[in-house]
Phi, psi and omega in degrees: 000317180298325177299318180292325180294324185268348182304313179300332176287327178289326177262047191322296184241038181267106183262354179261160178093194184230153176233141179283165176299322182303316180294312183298311184286329176295316177295322175301316178295318176302313179297321180296317181295311183297315178297317177296322178293321184278321185263340177303309178300329180296311180295321178298316181289325177297318179295315179296320179295318179297319177296318180293323178292324182291323179279351178083010182273358180221136175252112182298333178289332179280343180226078181290345181286353184295339181262359184294306181293314175299326179295315182297317175297321177298319178296317176300318177297319176296320177294319178301311181299317180293320180290334181256007181298308181294317175297326177298312180296315183297316181293329175290321177297314179295325177295318177297323177299321179297332177274004182067036178239151179290149177291346177295340177301327178299319175300321176301313180298320181294313179298315182293335182292346177290325181279122189310296187285319178297323179298322178295317179294320178296320177298318178293318177297321177295317179299315181294318180300320182291335182273337182290149177293148176289168178291141181282142179077182182289151172227190187292351182257354178142183178289159179294120181293340177280330185278345184300309184245017185300105179074011184291331183254007183291314183255009183265000000 
C-alpha cells in the first residue's frame, strides 16, 4: 500500500500515461493523513485558545508562545501542499487518461468549483469519475495499467 501511496511522488511531473484507481486513492489517503497530522493540532489549539479567551482564563498578550507550534505546523502543512501540488495534478490527469478523457477536464472542474451550486455538482461528478474503473485495454493515452503486470509474478 505504501508503494502505491508514494508512486505519484516518484512520477512527480509525469502527465502522460494512465493511473489506476489504487494509485489515485492511495495518494489521496496519504495526503489526507499528512494534512490531518499537520493541521489537526492547529485546529485543536485554536479551539482551546478561543474557549480559554472567552472564559477569561487566558490573556493572549501574556502568552505569545501559544502561536509558535501551530505556526510551525502551518508552515510544514503549506510546504507539504506546495510540494505535492504537481504530483496531485499529475495523478489526477493520469486518472482522467485512464477513463479515456483529456487532462484538460481537470481544469474545467477547478473553474466550475468557483460557482457555488455548479461547483458542488462538479465536485460530485469529479468524485464519481475518480471512482469509476478505467477503460479496459489500451486507449489513446497508453496501455491498460491493470493489464501490465496482471499475474506476472504469480507463478514465477
